[in-house]
N, CA and C atoms as a LAMMPS dump frame, in Angstrom:
ITEM: TIMESTEP
0
ITEM: NUMBER OF ATOMS
300
ITEM: BOX BOUNDS ff ff ff
-5.0000000000000000e+02 5.0000000000000000e+02
-5.0000000000000000e+02 5.0000000000000000e+02
-5.0000000000000000e+02 5.0000000000000000e+02
ITEM: ATOMS id mol type element x y z
1 1 1 N 0.677 -0.912 0.085
2 1 2 C 0.073 -0.145 0.003
3 1 3 C 1.037 1.104 0.036
4 2 1 N 0.636 2.266 -0.804
5 2 2 C 1.25 3.62 -0.707
6 2 3 C 0.278 4.309 -0.348
7 3 1 N 0.346 5.339 0.65
8 3 2 C -0.541 6.317 0.888
9 3 3 C -0.012 7.591 0.806
10 4 1 N -0.663 8.684 0.083
11 4 2 C -0.383 9.869 -0.106
12 4 3 C -1.02 10.871 0.792
13 5 1 N -0.703 11.837 1.096
14 5 2 C -2.078 13.301 1.381
15 5 3 C -2.578 13.134 0.355
16 6 1 N -4.044 13.372 0.447
17 6 2 C -4.822 13.469 -1.112
18 6 3 C -4.575 14.866 -1.65
19 7 1 N -3.898 16.004 -0.848
20 7 2 C -3.711 17.385 -1.788
21 7 3 C -2.51 17.24 -2.402
22 8 1 N -1.517 16.541 -2.327
23 8 2 C -0.043 16.302 -2.621
24 8 3 C -0.571 15.604 -4.306
25 9 1 N -0.112 16.774 -5.285
26 9 2 C -0.013 16.59 -6.632
27 9 3 C 0.884 15.103 -6.785
28 10 1 N 0.46 14.082 -7.529
29 10 2 C 1.586 13.001 -7.458
30 10 3 C 0.907 12.215 -9.113
31 11 1 N 1.808 11.706 -9.885
32 11 2 C 1.207 11.022 -10.961
33 11 3 C 2.036 9.96 -11.359
34 12 1 N 1.74 8.956 -12.068
35 12 2 C 2.478 8.305 -12.728
36 12 3 C 2.36 8.362 -14.476
37 13 1 N 2.878 6.851 -14.858
38 13 2 C 3.26 6.96 -16.342
39 13 3 C 2.806 5.408 -16.914
40 14 1 N 1.758 5.9 -18.051
41 14 2 C 1.368 4.471 -18.933
42 14 3 C -0.166 4.224 -18.162
43 15 1 N -0.456 4.349 -17.268
44 15 2 C -1.727 3.783 -16.587
45 15 3 C -3.017 4.627 -16.933
46 16 1 N -4.503 4.173 -17.458
47 16 2 C -5.466 4.611 -17.786
48 16 3 C -6.728 4.695 -16.592
49 17 1 N -6.301 3.584 -15.603
50 17 2 C -7.602 2.894 -15.158
51 17 3 C -7.033 3.602 -13.764
52 18 1 N -8.193 4.423 -13.243
53 18 2 C -8.164 4.785 -11.815
54 18 3 C -8.192 4.145 -10.958
55 19 1 N -7.176 3.515 -10.525
56 19 2 C -7.349 2.707 -8.932
57 19 3 C -6.874 3.55 -7.723
58 20 1 N -7.739 4.291 -7.255
59 20 2 C -7.774 5.183 -6.186
60 20 3 C -9.148 4.99 -4.99
61 21 1 N -8.874 4.648 -3.99
62 21 2 C -9.589 4.282 -2.677
63 21 3 C -9.462 5.108 -1.76
64 22 1 N -10.406 5.693 -0.979
65 22 2 C -10.228 6.873 -0.279
66 22 3 C -10.949 5.948 1.184
67 23 1 N -10.288 6.124 2.208
68 23 2 C -11.096 6.025 3.525
69 23 3 C -10.585 6.832 4.826
70 24 1 N -11.6 7.284 5.376
71 24 2 C -11.167 8.216 6.447
72 24 3 C -12.154 6.964 7.9
73 25 1 N -10.934 7.079 8.846
74 25 2 C -11.624 6.358 10.129
75 25 3 C -11.824 7.637 11.081
76 26 1 N -12.957 7.988 11.574
77 26 2 C -13.514 8.724 12.562
78 26 3 C -14.252 8.301 13.577
79 27 1 N -13.9 8.66 15.082
80 27 2 C -15.298 8.317 15.64
81 27 3 C -16.583 9.43 15.46
82 28 1 N -17.852 8.786 15.713
83 28 2 C -18.95 9.338 15.268
84 28 3 C -19.043 10.539 16.701
85 29 1 N -18.767 11.395 16.266
86 29 2 C -18.394 12.784 17.22
87 29 3 C -20.014 13.195 18.142
88 30 1 N -19.44 13.579 19.538
89 30 2 C -20.81 13.514 20.547
90 30 3 C -20.716 14.993 21.071
91 31 1 N -21.435 15.55 21.173
92 31 2 C -21.456 16.95 21.681
93 31 3 C -20.852 18.441 20.976
94 32 1 N -21.244 18.942 21.106
95 32 2 C -21.095 20.375 20.002
96 32 3 C -19.608 20.443 19.862
97 33 1 N -18.612 20.304 20.784
98 33 2 C -17.161 20.358 20.687
99 33 3 C -16.803 19.302 19.482
100 34 1 N -16.9 18.083 20.03
101 34 2 C -16.86 17.013 18.805
102 34 3 C -17.38 17.467 17.363
103 35 1 N -18.376 17.593 17.647
104 35 2 C -18.945 17.971 16.274
105 35 3 C -18.126 19.221 15.184
106 36 1 N -17.988 20.337 15.953
107 36 2 C -17.232 21.29 15.467
108 36 3 C -15.638 20.961 15.05
109 37 1 N -15.188 19.7 16.185
110 37 2 C -13.998 19.614 15.516
111 37 3 C -13.996 18.22 14.305
112 38 1 N -14.988 17.639 14.221
113 38 2 C -15.026 16.895 12.971
114 38 3 C -15.413 17.753 11.873
115 39 1 N -16.286 18.673 11.734
116 39 2 C -16.624 19.429 10.756
117 39 3 C -15.105 20.354 10.321
118 40 1 N -14.511 20.608 11.269
119 40 2 C -13.053 21.275 10.907
120 40 3 C -11.922 20.321 10.133
121 41 1 N -12.171 19.105 10.417
122 41 2 C -11.215 18.329 9.674
123 41 3 C -11.657 17.711 8.437
124 42 1 N -13.288 18.043 8.089
125 42 2 C -13.608 17.626 6.575
126 42 3 C -13.482 19.027 6.121
127 43 1 N -13.689 20.125 6.76
128 43 2 C -13.473 21.467 5.91
129 43 3 C -11.559 21.333 5.399
130 44 1 N -10.967 20.554 6.226
131 44 2 C -9.846 20.428 5.515
132 44 3 C -9.349 19.504 4.482
133 45 1 N -10.326 18.538 4.281
134 45 2 C -10.093 17.622 3.396
135 45 3 C -10.803 18.472 2.185
136 46 1 N -11.932 18.84 2.474
137 46 2 C -12.925 19.923 1.139
138 46 3 C -12.647 20.862 1.228
139 47 1 N -10.986 21.739 1.015
140 47 2 C -11.435 23.065 0.897
141 47 3 C -12.059 23.43 -0.635
142 48 1 N -12.973 24.387 -0.45
143 48 2 C -13.519 24.776 -1.96
144 48 3 C -12.655 25.474 -2.999
145 49 1 N -11.576 25.933 -2.503
146 49 2 C -10.425 26.324 -3.802
147 49 3 C -9.705 25.026 -3.975
148 50 1 N -9.848 23.838 -3.797
149 50 2 C -8.6 23.01 -4.27
150 50 3 C -9.204 22.084 -5.098
151 51 1 N -8.709 22.499 -6.38
152 51 2 C -8.832 21.544 -7.346
153 51 3 C -7.599 20.244 -7.757
154 52 1 N -8.306 18.865 -7.446
155 52 2 C -7.509 17.905 -7.282
156 52 3 C -6.921 17.498 -9.038
157 53 1 N -7.574 18.092 -10
158 53 2 C -7.504 17.775 -11.369
159 53 3 C -8.068 16.118 -11.649
160 54 1 N -9.234 15.871 -10.988
161 54 2 C -9.657 14.687 -11.325
162 54 3 C -10.965 14.971 -11.538
163 55 1 N -11.839 13.684 -12.902
164 55 2 C -13.173 13.555 -13.197
165 55 3 C -14.176 13.711 -12.025
166 56 1 N -14.603 14.771 -11.353
167 56 2 C -15.658 14.695 -9.999
168 56 3 C -17.103 13.844 -10.812
169 57 1 N -17.129 14.193 -12.207
170 57 2 C -18.502 13.256 -12.156
171 57 3 C -18.1 12.044 -12.546
172 58 1 N -17.063 11.502 -12.875
173 58 2 C -16.979 9.808 -12.969
174 58 3 C -16.646 9.644 -11.691
175 59 1 N -15.426 10.12 -10.898
176 59 2 C -15.555 9.654 -9.617
177 59 3 C -15.819 10.43 -8.351
178 60 1 N -16.837 10.954 -8.121
179 60 2 C -17.543 11.589 -7.427
180 60 3 C -17.044 11.207 -6.139
181 61 1 N -16.95 12.113 -4.832
182 61 2 C -16.373 11.759 -3.968
183 61 3 C -17.311 11.008 -2.906
184 62 1 N -18.444 11.063 -3.298
185 62 2 C -19.639 10.329 -2.226
186 62 3 C -20.782 10.155 -3.568
187 63 1 N -20.897 8.929 -3.843
188 63 2 C -22.142 8.533 -5.202
189 63 3 C -23.233 8.491 -4.08
190 64 1 N -24.215 8.494 -5.584
191 64 2 C -25.518 8.744 -5.017
192 64 3 C -25.988 7.236 -4.285
193 65 1 N -25.219 6.149 -4.876
194 65 2 C -25.345 4.6 -3.941
195 65 3 C -25.109 4.924 -2.833
196 66 1 N -24.019 5.199 -2.333
197 66 2 C -23.659 5.671 -0.856
198 66 3 C -24.701 6.278 -0.315
199 67 1 N -25.081 7.703 -0.783
200 67 2 C -25.693 8.535 0.003
201 67 3 C -27.222 8.075 0.012
202 68 1 N -27.86 7.276 -0.81
203 68 2 C -28.986 6.383 -0.85
204 68 3 C -28.775 5.325 -0.031
205 69 1 N -27.766 4.879 0.709
206 69 2 C -27.59 3.484 0.894
207 69 3 C -28.343 3.217 2.333
208 70 1 N -28.89 4.36 2.923
209 70 2 C -29.645 3.679 4.185
210 70 3 C -28.806 3.51 5.735
211 71 1 N -27.603 3.543 4.948
212 71 2 C -26.351 3.25 6
213 71 3 C -26.447 4.23 7.319
214 72 1 N -26.373 4.216 8.426
215 72 2 C -26.3 5.259 9.732
216 72 3 C -25.004 5.866 9.306
217 73 1 N -24.053 5.457 9.05
218 73 2 C -22.697 6.63 8.371
219 73 3 C -23.186 7.497 7.287
220 74 1 N -23.686 7.08 6.444
221 74 2 C -24.443 7.974 5.372
222 74 3 C -25.242 9.166 5.783
223 75 1 N -26.178 8.846 6.646
224 75 2 C -26.827 9.725 7.102
225 75 3 C -26.204 10.81 8.277
226 76 1 N -25.057 10.354 8.436
227 76 2 C -24.098 10.988 9.663
228 76 3 C -23.427 12.148 8.764
229 77 1 N -22.854 11.635 7.773
230 77 2 C -22.14 12.497 7.025
231 77 3 C -22.859 13.714 5.981
232 78 1 N -24.489 13.156 6.117
233 78 2 C -25.323 14.491 5.619
234 78 3 C -25.368 15.563 6.632
235 79 1 N -25.832 14.933 8.056
236 79 2 C -26.058 15.823 9.126
237 79 3 C -24.513 16.33 9.849
238 80 1 N -23.71 16.168 9.074
239 80 2 C -22.549 16.924 9.384
240 80 3 C -21.836 18.015 8.327
241 81 1 N -23.158 17.399 7.406
242 81 2 C -22.702 18.746 6.028
243 81 3 C -21.84 18.196 5.124
244 82 1 N -21.045 17.242 5.529
245 82 2 C -19.785 16.842 4.505
246 82 3 C -20.223 16.767 3.013
247 83 1 N -21.447 16.19 2.613
248 83 2 C -21.466 15.874 1.28
249 83 3 C -21.276 17.532 0.746
250 84 1 N -21.867 18.437 1.293
251 84 2 C -22.306 19.879 0.87
252 84 3 C -20.909 20.601 0.378
253 85 1 N -19.784 19.945 1.421
254 85 2 C -18.674 20.564 1.357
255 85 3 C -17.791 19.849 0.153
256 86 1 N -18.08 18.538 -0.077
257 86 2 C -17.385 17.833 -1.297
258 86 3 C -18.068 18.358 -2.466
259 87 1 N -19.558 18.616 -2.463
260 87 2 C -20.225 19.04 -3.417
261 87 3 C -19.313 20.47 -3.926
262 88 1 N -18.754 21.557 -3.061
263 88 2 C -18.262 22.372 -3.921
264 88 3 C -17.224 22.528 -4.33
265 89 1 N -16.493 21.503 -3.49
266 89 2 C -14.952 21.646 -4.249
267 89 3 C -15.429 20.639 -5.417
268 90 1 N -16.127 19.847 -5.786
269 90 2 C -16.499 19.021 -7.015
270 90 3 C -16.625 20.027 -8.143
271 91 1 N -17.768 21.019 -7.57
272 91 2 C -18.095 22.272 -8.847
273 91 3 C -16.724 22.568 -9.108
274 92 1 N -15.855 23.17 -8.143
275 92 2 C -14.633 24.294 -8.903
276 92 3 C -14.214 22.904 -9.755
277 93 1 N -13.723 21.538 -9.476
278 93 2 C -13.406 20.662 -10.32
279 93 3 C -13.646 20.686 -11.69
280 94 1 N -15.344 20.619 -11.576
281 94 2 C -16.283 20.892 -13.06
282 94 3 C -15.667 21.998 -13.526
283 95 1 N -15.807 22.711 -13.35
284 95 2 C -15.735 24.452 -14.054
285 95 3 C -14.351 24.376 -14.309
286 96 1 N -13.47 23.792 -14.239
287 96 2 C -11.889 24.171 -14.406
288 96 3 C -11.59 22.863 -15.486
289 97 1 N -12.572 22.018 -15.468
290 97 2 C -12.585 20.763 -16.793
291 97 3 C -13.127 21.554 -18.061
292 98 1 N -14.207 22.209 -17.6
293 98 2 C -14.695 23.172 -18.914
294 98 3 C -14.185 23.803 -19.42
295 99 1 N -13.534 24.871 -18.642
296 99 2 C -12.377 25.894 -19.254
297 99 3 C -10.99 25.505 -20.295
298 100 1 N -11.024 24.477 -20.052
299 100 2 C -9.806 23.67 -21.096
300 100 3 C -10.327 23.017 -22.388
């Protein structure tokens, strides 16, 4: 396994199949302070002004399948507004792809 900070620009040569998977392990926050810290963590992952250079339509951070899965974790991410943060970042990525 090779692990990178996702904001690090890196590349390889010759491949065309995207083989990337992202996992974040967090405790479900309890209380106002825990929620605040968790939201700050996700704001650091999804800054609205960062373009990772990927195809957000083909590889969204959170697919509709995941979001509608009925899993408690999916609903919790919604309540923490994580999907909103990821969507803002993906909108920037899409807008930059259209300009090229």
